[in-house]
N, CA, C and O of each residue as an XYZ file, in Angstrom:
392
protein
N     -64.403   -232.846     13.158
C     -63.909   -233.216     14.467
C     -64.967   -234.056     15.162
O     -66.154   -233.730     15.139
N     -64.526   -235.127     15.769
C     -65.380   -235.960     16.615
C     -64.854   -235.898     18.034
O     -63.645   -235.902     18.267
N     -65.784   -235.842     18.981
C     -65.417   -235.809     20.390
C     -66.038   -237.012     21.078
O     -67.248   -237.227     21.009
N     -65.198   -237.791     21.742
C     -65.668   -238.922     22.529
C     -65.409   -238.599     23.994
O     -64.312   -238.174     24.357
N     -66.412   -238.800     24.827
C     -66.277   -238.529     26.259
C     -66.531   -239.809     27.032
O     -67.397   -240.608     26.675
N     -65.776   -239.986     28.076
C     -66.038   -241.098     28.986
C     -65.594   -240.681     30.378
O     -64.775   -239.776     30.543
N     -66.143   -241.350     31.365
C     -65.779   -241.082     32.746
C     -65.131   -242.348     33.282
O     -65.722   -243.427     33.247
N     -63.930   -242.205     33.768
C     -63.203   -243.317     34.369
C     -62.838   -242.890     35.776
O     -62.041   -241.974     35.981
N     -63.439   -243.573     36.742
C     -63.336   -243.200     38.149
C     -63.854   -241.776     38.291
O     -65.029   -241.532     38.019
N     -63.024   -240.835     38.706
C     -63.504   -239.463     38.865
C     -62.890   -238.531     37.819
O     -62.812   -237.321     38.029
N     -62.459   -239.095     36.703
C     -61.796   -238.311     35.662
C     -62.600   -238.350     34.370
O     -63.024   -239.411     33.912
N     -62.800   -237.164     33.794
C     -63.423   -237.038     32.483
C     -62.339   -237.206     31.435
O     -61.358   -236.462     31.425
N     -62.512   -238.177     30.554
C     -61.579   -238.408     29.451
C     -62.245   -237.880     28.185
O     -63.360   -238.281     27.849
N     -61.560   -236.982     27.487
C     -62.079   -236.415     26.251
C     -61.091   -236.758     25.141
O     -59.929   -236.353     25.174
N     -61.578   -237.512     24.162
C     -60.746   -237.911     23.019
C     -61.196   -237.111     21.803
O     -62.376   -237.097     21.452
N     -60.251   -236.457     21.178
C     -60.538   -235.624     20.012
C     -60.000   -236.318     18.776
O     -58.841   -236.733     18.738
N     -60.844   -236.440     17.771
C     -60.450   -236.994     16.481
C     -60.632   -235.907     15.430
O     -61.742   -235.420     15.217
N     -59.536   -235.529     14.776
C     -59.628   -234.502     13.739
C     -58.857   -233.252     14.118
O     -57.726   -233.319     14.600
N     -59.496   -232.104     13.890
C     -58.856   -230.804     14.089
C     -59.682   -229.940     15.032
O     -60.909   -230.036     15.065
N     -58.994   -229.090     15.802
C     -59.676   -228.031     16.544
C     -59.229   -226.732     15.882
O     -58.091   -226.289     16.040
N     -60.153   -226.137     15.140
C     -59.847   -224.912     14.410
C     -61.011   -223.946     14.529
O     -61.899   -224.145     15.357
N     -61.017   -222.920     13.728
C     -62.038   -221.877     13.827
C     -63.451   -222.446     13.656
O     -64.399   -221.926     14.245
N     -63.598   -223.489     12.873
C     -64.917   -224.086     12.641
C     -65.341   -225.028     13.758
O     -66.524   -225.095     14.091
N     -64.401   -225.751     14.337
C     -64.757   -226.781     15.312
C     -64.567   -226.360     16.763
O     -65.091   -227.014     17.665
N     -63.831   -225.284     17.005
C     -63.580   -224.834     18.387
C     -64.864   -224.565     19.168
O     -64.929   -224.931     20.342
N     -65.898   -223.940     18.575
C     -67.131   -223.724     19.338
C     -67.781   -225.034     19.806
O     -68.312   -225.096     20.914
N     -67.742   -226.073     18.976
C     -68.281   -227.379     19.380
C     -67.464   -227.965     20.532
O     -68.025   -228.521     21.476
N     -66.150   -227.837     20.450
C     -65.278   -228.314     21.521
C     -65.628   -227.590     22.817
O     -65.790   -228.224     23.860
N     -65.746   -226.261     22.755
C     -66.097   -225.469     23.943
C     -67.393   -225.953     24.573
O     -67.443   -226.234     25.771
N     -68.433   -226.049     23.769
C     -69.748   -226.447     24.277
C     -69.722   -227.836     24.881
O     -70.212   -228.050     25.990
N     -69.155   -228.767     24.159
C     -69.167   -230.157     24.601
C     -68.435   -230.340     25.918
O     -68.922   -231.038     26.808
N     -67.287   -229.729     26.048
C     -66.471   -229.951     27.244
C     -66.956   -229.108     28.415
O     -67.038   -229.617     29.533
N     -67.276   -227.851     28.199
C     -67.624   -227.000     29.334
C     -68.989   -227.319     29.929
O     -69.238   -226.987     31.088
N     -69.879   -227.950     29.174
C     -71.198   -228.260     29.744
C     -71.134   -229.350     30.808
O     -72.059   -229.485     31.609
N     -70.055   -230.128     30.825
C     -69.940   -231.176     31.840
C     -68.755   -230.963     32.768
O     -68.483   -231.800     33.628
N     -68.053   -229.860     32.604
C     -66.828   -229.652     33.368
C     -67.079   -229.515     34.861
O     -66.258   -229.963     35.661
N     -68.183   -228.912     35.254
C     -68.407   -228.686     36.676
C     -68.682   -229.978     37.441
O     -68.567   -230.012     38.666
N     -69.043   -231.032     36.726
C     -69.290   -232.307     37.393
C     -68.041   -233.174     37.459
O     -67.996   -234.152     38.205
N     -67.045   -232.821     36.692
C     -65.830   -233.634     36.613
C     -64.620   -232.724     36.722
O     -64.207   -232.096     35.748
N     -64.065   -232.663     37.906
C     -62.995   -231.714     38.138
C     -61.656   -232.157     37.577
O     -60.759   -231.332     37.401
N     -61.506   -233.423     37.298
C     -60.272   -233.944     36.736
C     -60.511   -234.264     35.266
O     -61.388   -235.061     34.933
N     -59.736   -233.648     34.395
C     -59.964   -233.775     32.954
C     -58.684   -234.247     32.279
O     -57.605   -233.701     32.512
N     -58.817   -235.265     31.445
C     -57.725   -235.705     30.591
C     -58.152   -235.508     29.145
O     -59.189   -236.012     28.714
N     -57.338   -234.769     28.404
C     -57.571   -234.579     26.974
C     -56.631   -235.515     26.234
O     -55.411   -235.373     26.314
N     -57.205   -236.472     25.512
C     -56.423   -237.431     24.740
C     -56.344   -236.925     23.307
O     -57.334   -236.927     22.575
N     -55.154   -236.493     22.922
C     -54.962   -235.888     21.599
C     -54.260   -236.836     20.627
O     -53.622   -236.377     19.679
N     -54.364   -238.134     20.840
C     -53.705   -239.100     19.955
C     -54.174   -238.942     18.514
O     -53.398   -239.161     17.584
N     -55.435   -238.564     18.319
C     -55.982   -238.431     16.971
C     -56.290   -236.980     16.606
O     -57.053   -236.717     15.677
N     -55.695   -236.042     17.340
C     -55.822   -234.628     16.994
C     -54.734   -234.314     15.983
O     -53.547   -234.405     16.294
N     -55.135   -233.946     14.773
C     -54.159   -233.719     13.713
C     -53.689   -232.283     13.619
O     -52.642   -232.015     13.030
N     -54.459   -231.334     14.200
C     -54.100   -229.913     14.091
C     -54.871   -229.123     15.133
O     -56.005   -229.465     15.471
N     -54.249   -228.063     15.641
C     -54.939   -227.130     16.523
C     -54.549   -225.716     16.099
O     -53.365   -225.398     15.988
N     -55.540   -224.881     15.867
C     -55.310   -223.498     15.447
C     -55.319   -222.579     16.653
O     -55.470   -223.030     17.788
N     -55.158   -221.291     16.404
C     -55.223   -220.319     17.493
C     -56.592   -220.330     18.153
O     -56.695   -220.101     19.358
N     -57.640   -220.591     17.390
C     -58.986   -220.702     17.978
C     -59.050   -221.898     18.921
O     -59.688   -221.821     19.971
N     -58.410   -222.985     18.567
C     -58.354   -224.157     19.434
C     -57.535   -223.894     20.684
O     -57.894   -224.345     21.771
N     -56.434   -223.164     20.537
C     -55.628   -222.800     21.696
C     -56.423   -221.921     22.647
O     -56.334   -222.076     23.865
N     -57.194   -221.007     22.098
C     -58.054   -220.148     22.915
C     -59.079   -220.993     23.668
O     -59.363   -220.731     24.837
N     -59.628   -221.994     23.008
C     -60.573   -222.900     23.665
C     -59.924   -223.628     24.829
O     -60.544   -223.800     25.879
N     -58.677   -224.057     24.651
C     -57.963   -224.727     25.742
C     -57.755   -223.787     26.927
O     -57.847   -224.212     28.079
N     -57.479   -222.523     26.653
C     -57.334   -221.557     27.742
C     -58.642   -221.360     28.496
O     -58.652   -221.282     29.724
N     -59.752   -221.278     27.751
C     -61.058   -221.156     28.400
C     -61.348   -222.378     29.267
O     -61.847   -222.255     30.386
N     -61.031   -223.545     28.742
C     -61.243   -224.781     29.493
C     -60.393   -224.782     30.758
O     -60.879   -225.116     31.839
N     -59.132   -224.411     30.622
C     -58.257   -224.374     31.797
C     -58.794   -223.418     32.859
O     -58.782   -223.735     34.048
N     -59.262   -222.257     32.431
C     -59.821   -221.288     33.382
C     -61.053   -221.851     34.084
O     -61.226   -221.657     35.287
N     -61.908   -222.546     33.338
C     -63.113   -223.137     33.932
C     -62.740   -224.211     34.942
O     -63.326   -224.276     36.023
N     -61.783   -225.044     34.604
C     -61.352   -226.109     35.510
C     -60.665   -225.517     36.738
O     -60.881   -225.989     37.855
N     -59.851   -224.501     36.544
C     -59.191   -223.835     37.677
C     -60.217   -223.248     38.639
O     -60.037   -223.286     39.856
N     -61.292   -222.704     38.079
C     -62.345   -222.103     38.899
C     -62.962   -223.122     39.854
O     -63.370   -222.770     40.961
N     -63.032   -224.378     39.428
C     -63.607   -225.439     40.251
C     -62.552   -226.200     41.044
O     -62.873   -227.154     41.753
N     -61.305   -225.786     40.927
C     -60.243   -226.442     41.689
C     -59.805   -227.767     41.107
O     -59.248   -228.599     41.824
N     -60.043   -227.985     39.821
C     -59.674   -229.242     39.188
C     -58.336   -229.168     38.484
O     -57.561   -228.233     38.690
N     -58.070   -230.163     37.650
C     -56.845   -230.122     36.864
C     -57.079   -230.715     35.479
O     -58.034   -231.458     35.250
N     -56.185   -230.368     34.569
C     -56.243   -230.848     33.183
C     -54.909   -231.491     32.855
O     -53.845   -230.964     33.181
N     -54.988   -232.637     32.206
C     -53.800   -233.291     31.663
C     -54.031   -233.520     30.182
O     -55.129   -233.890     29.765
N     -53.005   -233.301     29.398
C     -53.070   -233.554     27.961
C     -52.125   -234.709     27.678
O     -50.951   -234.671     28.044
N     -52.656   -235.747     27.016
C     -51.862   -236.953     26.768
C     -51.886   -237.319     25.290
O     -52.757   -236.885     24.536
N     -50.914   -238.122     24.899
C     -50.847   -238.717     23.556
C     -50.842   -237.667     22.440
O     -51.586   -237.789     21.466
N     -50.017   -236.652     22.582
C     -49.960   -235.580     21.599
C     -48.985   -235.959     20.490
O     -47.847   -236.339     20.762
N     -49.435   -235.855     19.232
C     -48.552   -236.159     18.102
C     -47.520   -235.038     17.960
O     -47.730   -233.926     18.442
N     -46.418   -235.341     17.300
C     -45.298   -234.403     17.186
C     -45.700   -233.060     16.575
O     -45.268   -232.010     17.052
N     -46.524   -233.086     15.523
C     -46.912   -231.841     14.846
C     -47.705   -230.914     15.771
O     -47.513   -229.699     15.746
N     -48.578   -231.479     16.571
C     -49.373   -230.681     17.505
C     -48.498   -230.241     18.678
O     -48.639   -229.119     19.164
N     -47.606   -231.104     19.134
C     -46.709   -230.737     20.231
C     -45.819   -229.577     19.819
O     -45.493   -228.725     20.646
N     -45.428   -229.530     18.579
C     -44.625   -228.410     18.093
C     -45.388   -227.093     18.239
O     -44.802   -226.073     18.603
N     -46.678   -227.113     17.961
C     -47.515   -225.914     18.134
C     -47.538   -225.517     19.607
O     -47.423   -224.336     19.933
N     -47.687   -226.493     20.495
C     -47.680   -226.206     21.932
C     -46.330   -225.624     22.366
O     -46.283   -224.710     23.190
N     -45.251   -226.147     21.819
C     -43.923   -225.640     22.160
C     -43.727   -224.204     21.685
O     -43.273   -223.352     22.448
N     -44.065   -223.938     20.442
C     -43.864   -222.617     19.857
C     -44.697   -221.552     20.564
O     -44.250   -220.416     20.726
N     -45.905   -221.918     20.984
C     -46.808   -220.942     21.600
C     -46.632   -220.830     23.117
O     -47.242   -219.962     23.742
N     -45.815   -221.684     23.710
C     -45.604   -221.639     25.151
C     -46.646   -222.400     25.955
O     -46.650   -222.328     27.184
N     -47.526   -223.127     25.283
C     -48.566   -223.882     25.987
C     -47.986   -225.036     26.803
O     -48.648   -225.544     27.708
N     -46.766   -225.454     26.495
C     -46.150   -226.532     27.284
C     -45.944   -226.086     28.725
O     -45.862   -226.918     29.629
N     -45.860   -224.777     28.942
C     -45.678   -224.268     30.292
C     -47.011   -224.034     31.013
O     -47.029   -223.789     32.219
N     -48.105   -224.108     30.289
C     -49.426   -223.814     30.863
C     -50.226   -225.055     31.228
O     -51.179   -224.977     32.002
N     -49.842   -226.198     30.675
C     -50.579   -227.442     30.865
C     -49.645   -228.550     31.285
O     -48.438   -228.487     31.056
N     -50.218   -229.569     31.904
C     -49.467   -230.759     32.256
C     -49.594   -231.752     31.113
O     -50.700   -232.106     30.704
N     -48.447   -232.202     30.599
C     -48.438   -233.157     29.482
C     -47.917   -234.487     29.963
O     -47.827   -235.434     29.182
């Protein structure tokens, strides 16, 4: 998994390339949460995310809780069909803005 971060205006853009699974979820957590308090608006670009496991879903919940604590928001964009199906089946479509 590769993570690209950029700041556009007051929004943190995080682009994920690869998979968020049991092996890569800790890196995702560290990378995103260490800068979350400085950027209350977060966009996760999942155009190149090929898979997300339950560990990755747990990471997204932790991220959402951290952003909520600071009064920010999270948007998930460019989700491929296979990953969107996981979000649909698990009910994550009701927890995040897509």
